[in-house]
C-alpha positions as CSV (number, residue, x, y, z in Angstrom):
1,X,31.6,-6.7,2.5
2,X,32.2,-6.8,6.3
3,X,34.3,-3.7,5.9
4,X,31.3,-2.1,4.1
5,X,29.1,-2.9,7.1
6,X,31.7,-1.4,9.4
7,X,31.9,1.7,7.2
8,X,28.2,2.1,7.6
9,X,28.1,2.1,11.3
10,X,27.1,5.4,12.9
11,X,29.4,5.1,15.8
12,X,32.8,6.8,15.6
13,X,35.4,8.0,18.1
14,X,35.2,11.6,17.0
15,X,33.8,13.8,14.3
16,X,35.5,16.3,12.0
17,X,34.4,19.9,11.9
18,X,33.2,20.6,8.4
19,X,33.4,24.3,7.6
20,X,30.2,24.4,5.6
21,X,28.5,21.1,6.8
22,X,28.3,19.5,3.4
23,X,24.9,17.9,4.0
24,X,23.2,21.3,4.2
25,X,23.4,22.6,0.6
26,X,23.3,19.0,-0.9
27,X,20.3,17.9,1.1
28,X,18.5,21.2,0.2
29,X,19.2,20.7,-3.5
30,X,18.2,17.1,-3.3
31,X,14.8,17.9,-1.7
32,X,14.1,20.8,-4.0
33,X,15.0,18.8,-7.1
34,X,12.9,15.8,-5.9
35,X,9.9,18.1,-6.0
36,X,10.8,20.2,-9.0
37,X,11.8,17.3,-11.3
38,X,8.5,15.5,-10.5
39,X,6.6,18.7,-11.3
40,X,8.4,19.1,-14.6
41,X,7.6,15.4,-15.4
42,X,3.9,15.9,-14.7
43,X,3.7,19.1,-16.8
44,X,5.3,17.3,-19.7
45,X,3.0,14.3,-19.4
46,X,-0.1,16.6,-19.4
47,X,0.8,19.2,-22.0
48,X,2.4,19.6,-25.4
49,X,5.5,21.3,-24.0
50,X,8.6,19.3,-24.7
51,X,11.8,20.3,-22.8
52,X,15.1,20.4,-24.7
53,X,16.4,17.2,-23.1
54,X,18.6,15.0,-25.3
55,X,17.3,11.8,-23.7
56,X,13.9,10.2,-23.8
57,X,11.6,11.5,-21.1
58,X,11.6,8.1,-19.4
59,X,15.4,8.0,-19.4
60,X,15.7,11.5,-18.1
61,X,13.2,10.8,-15.3
62,X,14.9,7.6,-14.3
63,X,18.4,9.0,-14.5
64,X,17.6,12.0,-12.5
65,X,15.9,10.0,-9.8
66,X,18.9,7.7,-9.4
67,X,21.8,10.0,-10.2
68,X,20.4,13.5,-9.9
69,X,18.3,13.5,-6.7
70,X,20.0,10.3,-5.6
71,X,23.4,11.7,-6.2
72,X,22.9,14.9,-4.2
73,X,21.4,12.7,-1.4
74,X,24.3,10.2,-1.5
75,X,27.0,12.9,-1.6
76,X,25.5,14.8,1.3
77,X,25.4,11.7,3.4
78,X,28.8,10.3,2.4
79,X,30.7,13.5,2.7
80,X,29.3,14.0,6.2
81,X,29.6,10.4,7.3
82,X,33.2,10.0,6.0
83,X,34.3,13.0,8.0
84,X,32.6,11.4,11.0
85,X,34.2,8.0,10.4
86,X,37.7,9.3,9.8
87,X,37.9,12.6,11.7
88,X,39.2,14.2,8.5
89,X,37.4,17.0,6.8
90,X,36.1,15.8,3.4
91,X,35.6,19.2,1.7
92,X,36.8,22.8,1.8
93,X,34.3,25.6,1.1
94,X,35.6,25.8,-2.4
95,X,35.4,22.1,-3.1
96,X,31.8,22.0,-1.7
97,X,30.9,25.0,-3.9
98,X,32.4,23.2,-7.0
99,X,30.4,20.1,-6.2
100,X,27.2,22.0,-6.0
101,X,27.9,24.1,-9.1
102,X,28.8,21.0,-11.2
103,X,25.8,19.1,-10.0
104,X,23.5,22.0,-10.8
105,X,25.1,22.6,-14.2
106,X,24.5,19.0,-15.1
107,X,20.8,19.3,-14.2
108,X,20.5,22.5,-16.2
109,X,22.4,20.9,-19.1
110,X,19.6,18.5,-19.8
111,X,17.1,21.4,-20.5
112,X,19.4,24.0,-21.9
113,X,20.0,22.2,-25.1
114,X,23.5,21.2,-24.3
115,X,24.9,18.3,-26.4
116,X,24.5,15.1,-24.4
117,X,28.3,14.7,-24.3
118,X,28.6,18.1,-22.5
119,X,26.0,17.2,-20.0
120,X,27.6,13.8,-19.4
121,X,31.0,15.5,-18.8
122,X,29.4,17.8,-16.2
123,X,27.6,15.0,-14.4
124,X,30.7,12.7,-14.4
125,X,32.8,15.6,-13.3
126,X,30.9,16.3,-10.1
127,X,30.8,12.5,-9.3
128,X,34.5,12.3,-9.9
129,X,35.1,15.2,-7.5
130,X,32.9,13.4,-4.9
131,X,35.1,10.4,-5.3
132,X,38.3,12.5,-4.8
133,X,36.8,14.1,-1.6
134,X,35.7,10.9,0.0
135,X,38.8,8.9,-1.0
136,X,41.2,11.6,0.0
137,X,39.9,11.5,3.6
138,X,39.9,7.7,3.9
139,X,43.4,7.3,2.4
140,X,44.8,10.2,4.4
141,X,43.6,8.6,7.6
142,X,44.7,5.1,6.3
143,X,41.3,3.9,7.5
144,X,41.5,0.4,6.0
145,X,38.0,-0.6,7.3
146,X,36.6,2.1,5.1
147,X,38.5,1.3,1.9
148,X,35.4,-0.5,0.6
149,X,33.7,2.9,0.5
150,X,36.2,3.9,-2.2
151,X,34.9,1.0,-4.3
152,X,31.3,2.0,-3.5
153,X,31.6,5.6,-4.7
154,X,33.8,4.5,-7.6
155,X,31.1,2.0,-8.8
156,X,28.5,4.7,-8.6
157,X,30.6,6.8,-11.0
158,X,31.2,3.9,-13.3
159,X,27.4,3.1,-13.5
160,X,26.7,6.7,-14.5
161,X,29.5,6.6,-17.1
162,X,28.1,3.4,-18.5
163,X,24.6,5.0,-18.9
164,X,26.0,8.0,-20.7
165,X,28.3,5.8,-22.8
166,X,25.3,3.6,-24.0
167,X,23.1,6.7,-24.5
168,X,25.7,8.5,-26.6
169,X,26.0,5.3,-28.7
170,X,22.3,5.1,-29.1
171,X,22.3,1.6,-27.5
172,X,19.2,0.1,-25.8
173,X,21.6,-0.9,-23.0
174,X,21.2,2.7,-21.6
175,X,17.9,1.5,-20.1
176,X,19.6,-1.5,-18.5
177,X,22.3,0.8,-17.1
178,X,19.6,2.8,-15.3
179,X,18.3,-0.5,-13.8
180,X,21.8,-1.2,-12.6
181,X,21.7,2.2,-10.8
182,X,18.6,1.0,-9.0
183,X,20.5,-2.1,-8.0
184,X,23.3,0.1,-6.6
185,X,20.8,2.2,-4.6
186,X,19.1,-0.9,-3.3
187,X,22.5,-2.3,-2.1
188,X,23.3,1.0,-0.4
189,X,20.0,1.2,1.4
190,X,20.3,-2.5,2.5
191,X,23.8,-2.0,3.9
192,X,23.5,1.5,5.4
193,X,20.0,0.9,6.7
194,X,21.0,-2.5,8.1
195,X,23.5,-0.7,10.4
196,X,21.7,2.4,11.4
197,X,18.2,1.2,12.0
198,X,19.0,-1.4,14.7
199,X,21.5,1.0,16.2
200,X,19.0,3.8,16.6
201,X,16.3,1.4,17.6
202,X,18.2,0.3,20.7
203,X,16.6,3.2,22.5
204,X,13.8,0.6,22.9
205,X,15.2,-2.0,25.3
206,X,13.4,-5.0,23.7
207,X,15.1,-4.5,20.3
208,X,17.9,-6.9,19.7
209,X,20.9,-4.9,18.2
210,X,22.5,-8.0,16.6
211,X,22.8,-7.6,12.8
212,X,21.2,-10.8,11.8
213,X,22.0,-12.0,8.3
214,X,23.8,-8.7,7.7
215,X,26.6,-10.2,5.6
216,X,24.2,-12.4,3.6
217,X,22.1,-9.4,2.6
218,X,25.0,-7.2,1.8
219,X,26.9,-9.7,-0.2
220,X,23.6,-10.9,-1.8
221,X,22.8,-7.4,-3.0
222,X,26.3,-6.9,-4.5
223,X,26.0,-10.2,-6.3
224,X,22.5,-9.2,-7.6
225,X,24.1,-6.1,-9.2
226,X,26.9,-8.2,-10.8
227,X,24.3,-10.7,-12.1
228,X,22.3,-7.9,-13.6
229,X,25.4,-6.3,-15.2
230,X,26.6,-9.7,-16.4
231,X,23.3,-10.3,-18.2
232,X,22.1,-13.3,-16.1
233,X,18.8,-14.8,-17.1
234,X,15.6,-13.2,-15.7
235,X,14.7,-16.4,-13.9
236,X,18.0,-16.5,-12.0
237,X,17.9,-12.8,-11.1
238,X,14.2,-13.1,-10.0
239,X,14.9,-16.0,-7.7
240,X,18.0,-14.2,-6.3
241,X,16.0,-11.1,-5.5
242,X,13.3,-13.2,-3.7
243,X,16.0,-14.9,-1.6
244,X,17.5,-11.6,-0.6
245,X,14.0,-10.2,0.2
246,X,13.3,-13.1,2.5
247,X,16.6,-12.8,4.4
248,X,16.0,-9.0,4.7
249,X,12.5,-9.7,6.1
250,X,14.0,-11.9,8.7
251,X,16.5,-9.1,9.7
252,X,13.7,-6.6,9.8
253,X,11.5,-8.9,12.0
254,X,14.4,-9.3,14.4
255,X,14.5,-5.5,15.0
256,X,11.0,-5.5,16.5
257,X,10.0,-2.3,14.7
258,X,6.5,-2.5,16.0
259,X,7.8,-1.5,19.4
260,X,8.9,1.9,17.9
261,X,5.3,2.7,16.8
262,X,5.1,5.8,19.0
263,X,8.3,7.4,17.7
264,X,8.1,8.6,14.0
265,X,11.8,9.1,13.7
266,X,12.2,5.3,14.3
267,X,9.1,3.7,12.7
268,X,9.8,5.7,9.5
269,X,13.1,3.9,9.2
270,X,11.5,0.5,9.7
271,X,8.8,1.4,7.2
272,X,11.4,2.3,4.6
273,X,13.3,-0.9,5.1
274,X,10.0,-2.8,4.8
275,X,9.5,-1.3,1.4
276,X,12.9,-2.7,0.4
277,X,11.6,-6.1,1.2
278,X,8.4,-5.6,-0.7
279,X,10.2,-4.0,-3.7
280,X,12.8,-6.8,-4.0
281,X,10.2,-9.5,-3.6
282,X,7.7,-8.1,-6.2
283,X,10.6,-7.4,-8.5
284,X,11.7,-11.0,-8.2
285,X,8.2,-12.4,-8.9
286,X,7.9,-10.1,-11.9
287,X,11.2,-11.4,-13.3
288,X,10.1,-15.0,-12.9
289,X,6.7,-14.3,-14.5
290,X,7.6,-11.9,-17.3
291,X,10.8,-9.9,-17.5
292,X,9.0,-7.1,-19.2
293,X,7.1,-6.4,-16.0
294,X,10.3,-5.6,-14.1
295,X,10.5,-1.8,-14.8
296,X,7.0,-1.3,-13.4
297,X,8.1,-2.8,-10.1
298,X,11.1,-0.5,-9.5
299,X,9.0,2.3,-8.2
300,X,8.4,0.2,-5.1
301,X,12.1,0.6,-4.3
302,X,12.7,4.1,-5.7
303,X,9.5,5.7,-4.3
304,X,8.6,3.5,-1.3
305,X,12.0,2.6,0.1
306,X,14.2,5.4,-1.2
307,X,11.6,8.1,-0.6
308,X,10.8,7.0,3.0
309,X,14.4,6.3,4.1
310,X,15.8,9.4,2.6
311,X,13.1,11.7,4.2
312,X,13.7,10.1,7.6
313,X,17.5,10.0,7.4
314,X,17.8,13.5,6.0
315,X,15.7,14.8,8.8
316,X,17.6,12.9,11.4
317,X,21.1,13.8,10.1
318,X,20.1,17.5,9.5
319,X,18.8,17.8,13.0
320,X,21.5,15.8,14.8
321,X,24.4,17.4,13.0
322,X,22.9,20.9,13.7
323,X,22.6,20.1,17.4
324,X,18.8,20.4,17.2
325,X,16.3,18.1,18.8
326,X,15.8,14.9,16.7
327,X,12.0,14.8,16.4
328,X,9.2,14.9,13.9
329,X,6.2,17.2,14.1
330,X,2.8,16.3,12.6
331,X,3.8,17.7,9.1
332,X,6.9,15.4,9.0
333,X,4.8,12.4,10.0
334,X,2.6,13.0,7.0
335,X,5.7,13.4,4.8
336,X,7.1,10.1,6.1
337,X,3.8,8.3,5.1
338,X,3.3,9.9,1.7
339,X,5.9,7.9,-0.2
340,X,4.2,4.7,0.9
341,X,0.9,5.9,-0.6
342,X,2.7,7.1,-3.7
343,X,4.4,3.7,-4.2
344,X,1.1,1.8,-4.0
345,X,-0.5,4.1,-6.5
346,X,2.5,3.9,-8.8
347,X,1.8,0.3,-9.7
348,X,-1.9,0.9,-10.2
349,X,-2.4,0.6,-14.0
350,X,-4.3,3.9,-14.5
351,X,-2.7,7.2,-15.5
352,X,-4.6,9.2,-12.9
353,X,-3.1,7.0,-10.2
354,X,0.4,7.8,-11.6
355,X,-0.5,11.5,-11.4
356,X,-1.7,11.3,-7.8
357,X,1.4,9.3,-6.9
358,X,3.7,12.0,-8.3
359,X,1.7,14.7,-6.5
360,X,2.1,12.9,-3.2
361,X,5.8,12.6,-3.8
362,X,6.0,16.3,-4.5
363,X,4.0,17.2,-1.3
364,X,6.2,15.0,0.8
365,X,9.4,16.9,-0.3
366,X,7.7,20.3,0.0
367,X,6.9,19.5,3.6
368,X,10.5,18.5,4.2
369,X,11.6,21.8,2.7
370,X,9.1,23.8,4.8
371,X,10.1,22.2,8.1
372,X,13.8,21.3,7.7
373,X,14.7,23.8,4.9
374,X,15.3,26.7,7.4
375,X,17.7,24.5,9.3
376,X,19.6,23.7,6.2
377,X,19.8,27.4,5.1
378,X,20.2,29.2,8.5
379,X,21.1,26.4,10.9
380,X,17.9,27.1,12.8
381,X,15.2,24.5,13.3
382,X,11.5,25.0,13.3
383,X,11.1,22.1,15.7
384,X,12.5,23.0,19.1
């Protein structure tokens, strides 16, 4: 796990020159799909139109959040970061094109009436290609400190395969496999965020850059995933998530995020990490009280934490890697705040609150596309 922390560090001796800068098409697709999938979901909820998906609407919605939107986001980050860590280009133009086409084909497959096995093959194919691209660069460089990243991307592929395997078998375990995917995303945000947030926050002299409880949180999140996969009792898993949440809160407090209140590109990262604390704690309480409440709490992590952290990091990485000013205008500040409002409304037990929550999520990503989209397409930023 220490190696995973080292793999997540933003510092590197040198960066590779990526022919097509892989984050650009992948981040653009992730943002566009984040908005589009939510729009489709709202339309289906409020009309009699039923798309030709071969899963339940809830399964499609959850899978596409974790492995569709989340997959494009994770691949854009890992392909770019791995090149930065190792100094080895992770993709060629053809490999990047293949990744994008396979990812898009899998998304279309859900609605085009493809047999679920075909859609599964497409989805697993692009994740397998992602594994090859990331692992090839790490092995070629013999970067032992980053070998744990190979296990990380491999486990992501395995979780997606588990979901499709259960779904094809008609097993109720397919729903649990999606929860495991949320566990994985939680672990990733805890570890990556635990490295980059204090690093970037050191522009404020009072922030202590020490990574307090870093190993405890990282190992704890990995064990939480294993407990979930292993079918541990709800009580044990609930208590474990609460413990991780408290250690994470202690880390967050040590970074003195309130001193970054005037810089949106910093406080947005601290806000997203705070939602991780809230989400894990509430999830733990729900598991202790009544395990059936657990699914309703996952939105605090997938909307509040993932939404806020992804918007902030995608903005920072897009600007930084394009040699643009790393800054947020008023529209982006609004976008950074909207996932928090959406997460709060998500757990309100009224359908209209759910609709508003989805609308706020959509608006946040449309703002990102309006402001950062031109940079991803043309390499030219609106904010100068």
